[in-house]
C-alpha positions as CSV (number, residue, x, y, z in Angstrom):
1,M,10.5,-15.1,-0.4
2,G,8.9,-12.0,-2.0
3,A,7.7,-13.4,-5.3
4,E,6.4,-16.7,-3.8
5,F,4.5,-15.0,-1.0
6,K,2.9,-12.4,-3.3
7,A,1.9,-15.2,-5.8
8,F,0.4,-17.2,-2.9
9,V,-1.6,-14.2,-1.7
10,D,-2.8,-13.4,-5.2
11,Q,-3.9,-17.0,-5.8
12,A,-5.6,-17.3,-2.4
13,S,-7.5,-14.0,-3.1
14,Q,-9.1,-15.7,-6.1
15,E,-10.3,-18.7,-4.2
16,S,-14.0,-19.0,-3.2
17,V,-13.2,-18.5,0.5
18,R,-10.8,-15.5,-0.2
19,I,-8.2,-14.1,2.2
20,K,-10.6,-12.2,4.4
21,V,-13.7,-14.0,5.8
22,R,-16.7,-12.3,7.3
23,L,-17.7,-14.0,10.5
24,P,-21.3,-14.5,11.6
25,N,-21.0,-11.6,14.1
26,G,-19.9,-9.2,11.4
27,N,-16.2,-9.1,12.2
28,V,-13.7,-9.9,9.5
29,A,-10.9,-12.4,10.0
30,G,-7.9,-13.1,7.8
31,R,-6.9,-16.6,6.7
32,I,-3.2,-15.6,6.8
33,L,-1.9,-15.0,10.3
34,P,1.0,-12.5,9.9
35,V,3.4,-13.7,12.6
36,R,7.2,-13.3,12.3
37,I,8.9,-16.4,13.7
38,H,12.5,-15.6,12.6
39,D,14.6,-12.7,11.4
40,L,13.5,-11.3,8.1
41,D,15.1,-8.8,5.8
42,N,13.6,-5.3,6.0
43,D,12.5,-5.6,2.4
44,D,10.6,-8.9,3.2
45,I,9.0,-7.3,6.2
46,K,7.8,-4.3,4.1
47,L,6.5,-6.6,1.4
48,C,4.5,-8.8,3.8
49,E,3.0,-5.8,5.5
50,S,2.1,-4.1,2.3
51,V,0.5,-7.2,0.8
52,L,-1.4,-8.1,3.9
53,G,-2.2,-4.6,5.0
54,G,-1.1,-5.1,8.5
55,V,1.9,-5.3,10.8
56,L,4.0,-8.4,11.4
57,R,4.1,-9.3,15.1
58,V,6.8,-11.3,16.8
59,L,5.9,-14.7,18.2
60,S,8.2,-15.7,21.0
61,S,8.5,-19.4,21.5
62,F,10.5,-21.4,23.9
63,I,11.3,-25.1,23.6
64,K,11.8,-26.9,26.8
65,S,13.6,-30.3,26.8
66,R,12.5,-33.1,29.2
67,E,16.1,-33.7,30.4
């Protein structure tokens, strides 16, 4: 995962919109939402956090069947 993710972030950083976007109210928002949806190796977590400059948060999701 590491090399592909870093390459994606590097490429997205060169686009005209960039990774971080300044909003009309002056706040800055990221185009990449760092959410961990499954177990990752510690090395992958550290890589993501260092590349994005933030902490990965856990997204708990529940799937409910109609049965």
